[in-house]
C-alpha positions, 0 to 999 in steps of 0.5 A, a space after each residue: 669452493 675455496 682453497 685448502 690451507 697449506 698448513 692443513 695439508 702439511 699437518 695431514 701429511 705429517 700425520 700420515 708419516 707418523 702413522 706409517 712410522 709407527 706401523 713400520 717401526 713395530 714390524 721392522 728391526 732396529 736396523 731398518 728403522 732409519 731407512 724406513 723413516 727416510 723412505 716414509 719421509 720421502 713418500 710423505 713429502 711426495 704425497 704432500 707435494 702432490 696433494 698441495 699441487 692438486 689443491 692449487 689446481 682445484 683452487 684455480 679451477 674454483 676461482 675461474 668458475 666463480 669468475 665465469 659465473 659472476 660474468 654471466 650473472 652480470 651479463 644477465 642483469 645487464 640484459 634484464 636492465 636493458 629490456 626494462 629500459 626498452 620497455 619503459 622507453 616504449 611506454 613513454 613513447 606511447 604516452 607521448 603519442 597519446 598526449 600529442 593526439 589529445 593535444 591535437 583533438 583539443 586544438 581541433 575542438 578549440 577551433 570548433 568552439 571558436 567557430 560556434 562562438 563566432 556563429 553565435 555572436 553573429 546570430 545574437 547580432 541578428 536577433 538583436 536587430 530583429 528584436 529592435 525591429 519588433 520593438 519598433 513594430 510593437 510600438 507602432 501597433 500600440 500607438 495604433 491600438 491606443 489611438 483606436 481605443 481612444 476613438 472608441 472610448 470617445 464614441 462609447 463614453 467609457 473605457 475599454 476595461 469598464 465596458 469589458 467588465 460591465 459586459 462580463 458582469 451582465 452576462 454572468 448575472 443573466 447566465 446565473 439567473 437563467 440557470 437558477 430559474 431553469 433549475 427551479 422549474 426543472 425541480 418543481 416540474 420533477 417534484 410535481 410529476 415524480 414526488 407524488 408517485 414516489 411517495 406512494 410507491 415507498 409508502 405502500 412498500 413500507 406499509 406492507 413490510 412490517 419488520 421488527 427491529 432488534 439490536 444484536 449484541 456481542 454476548 449470549 447468556 446460557 442458563 444453568 440449572 444451579 450455581 454449583 454448575 459454575 464451579 464445574 465449568 471452571 474446573 480444577 484450577 480453571 482448566 475446564 474454562 481455559 480449555 473451553 475458551 481455547 477451543 471456541 475462541 470466546 470469553 466466558 464471563 462467570 459473575 454473581 448473576 445467579 444461574 447464568 453464564 455469559 459467553 462474549 465474542 465479537 464474532 457471532 458465529 464463534 459465539 453461537 458455536 460456544 453457546 450451543 457447546 456450553 448448553 450441551 455440556 451443561 445438560 450432559 454434566 460431564 465437563 472435562 477438556 477431552 469432552 469439551 473438544 468433542 462437544 465443540 466439534 459437534 457444535 461446529 458441525 451443527 452451526 454449519 448445517 444451520 448456516 446452509 438451512 438458514 440460507 435456503 430458508 431465506 432464499 425461499 422466504 423472498 422468492 429467490 431461486 437458482 442460487 449457487 450453493 456457495 452463495 446459499 452458505 454466504 446468505 446463511 452466514 448473514 444470520 450471524 453478522 451485524 452492521 451497526 447492530 442490525 442483523 444483516 440477514 434480516 436487513 437483506 430480506 427486508 430490502 428484497 421485500 421492499 425492492 420487489 414491492 416497488 418494482 411490482 408497482 413500477 412494472 419492472 422485473 420483480 425477481 431481479 430486484 429481489 435477487 439483487 437486494 438479497 445479495 447486495 450486502 453479501 460481501 459483509 460476510 467476507 470482510 473479516 476474512 479478506 481485504 477490501 470493502 464489502 461492495 468489492 468483495 460482493 461484486 467478486 463473489 457474485 461474478 465468480 458464481 455466475 450471477 447476472 450482470 445487472 445483479 452484480 451492478 445492484 451490489 456495486 452501485 448501492 453505495 454510488 461506487 459505480 454508475 447505475 445500469 438499470 432501474 432495478 439498481 436504483 430501487 435496490 439502493 432506495 430499499 437499502 436506504 429505507 431499511 437502514 434509516 428506520 428509527 432504531 434499526 441501527 446504532 451508530 458510534 458516538 465518534 462517527 456521529 460527532 464526525 458526521 455532524 462536524 463534516 456537515 457544518 464544515 462543508 456548509 460553512 465553506 461557502 461565501 455569504 454563510 452566516 451560521 450553520 445548524 445540523 439538527 435532527 441527528 444530522 439528517 437536516 442541515 440549516 444554513 443561514 446566509 447573509 441577505 446582502 451577499 446571497 440573493 434568492 437566485 444564489 440561494 437555490 444554487 447553494 443548496 444544490 451545491 451543498 447537497 452534492 458535496 455532502 453526497 461526494 464527501 461524507 458517508 451516512 445512512 438515509 438522506 440528509 435535508 439541506 435547507 438555506 434560509 435568507 431573511 431580510 428585515 426592515 427596521 426603523 424607530 419611532 421617536 
């Protein structure tokens, strides 16, 4: 609060005097006007003096208050600065203490490193002394060994390296000759004792099974009463054919073929459902989207019933009983599955008959052989719905429904994925090979066929001494012509066995592949 100006106070006093003069002047007479003015003037002067004195005292009070407040603020600032300085000083002292501790630690680490360095230098000196001693000993040993070697070479008449190489070569030649001779003897003995009986058993089984061979296609033809029915199948702006294809998941091909419509689909179950539904629609004559959905649903139910009936009939035909109902359904679905154009159900029944006949000839469990053979390809029904090979899926489903472990092994080992645990498993594999490799039983894609031939030639050509390789008889025989100077008769026998084993482990093929190694020696001269 600042001082009130003196001029302002005087002005206020004057105003008061004027007001009082005016007021008193109106009510008093002219005689009292002078006295009133004097009294008013005196009163105004006293008031002005009093106000002036009060203003001065108030200004002094304000000044003293401001001075005191300024001093207090200065004291507070000084105190805060002193606290900040003390804090900074303590931080600096703490940092200095930490630095001094680190310096002491570094000094101790330096002393420790110097001690270790001196120790390492001492050890290095000791090791160097030992190394020099070892070098001296090695030199002495080498001198003794060389003296002994020279004495032995003088006694034997050849160097140690030459003697060692000669000994190794002779041992290798003798071992290879003995192994090849032993292998030839074992093979000849096994062939004499087993090949005749095996051929007899297989021939009898094949002779007794006279199965027809029919190739499955991916289309089905539906006969029409007349060509006008094609228009009704198509419907207005194609709505009927679109509804039918959407409901069945197949392609309906309507071309210029008279009185015939073709149903095409790679899924045989959907194709069969579509064929039945289309035949019902054609015979009924009422073809519209609502009727199509109704007929397709009925056709699906009929196909489901046919699947169960087919599975039961197949089990009855081959003489297998006690199968789980779910396995019966899977066997029935085999009717609408193919492998390289061969119907899987017909193939499985044929394998079951062959395995059962061979098991009977050998005195083995016929029922077990038929059961394993009927179920050996059951995983192929599930390959389009689940991940994994048909062998893995077949093992899983057979194990799930409580099949005999030997039956599960027949499924798992028929492609040599796992070892055979019984003779029955071997018979199932042999019967599978017979059924699948018969001429005309299966179709093979051209690319797969070419890759198999290339693989055969590549494997045979990788051996040393091979001059030419020929894959003949549609890849069922490989003829390998070798150089006589590099491959002898003993090595030739071993080479044919090695090539056959590599083909078994690296390639996939139906039936069996014959490996023939040919070594030809010629003596040529000229008469002049």
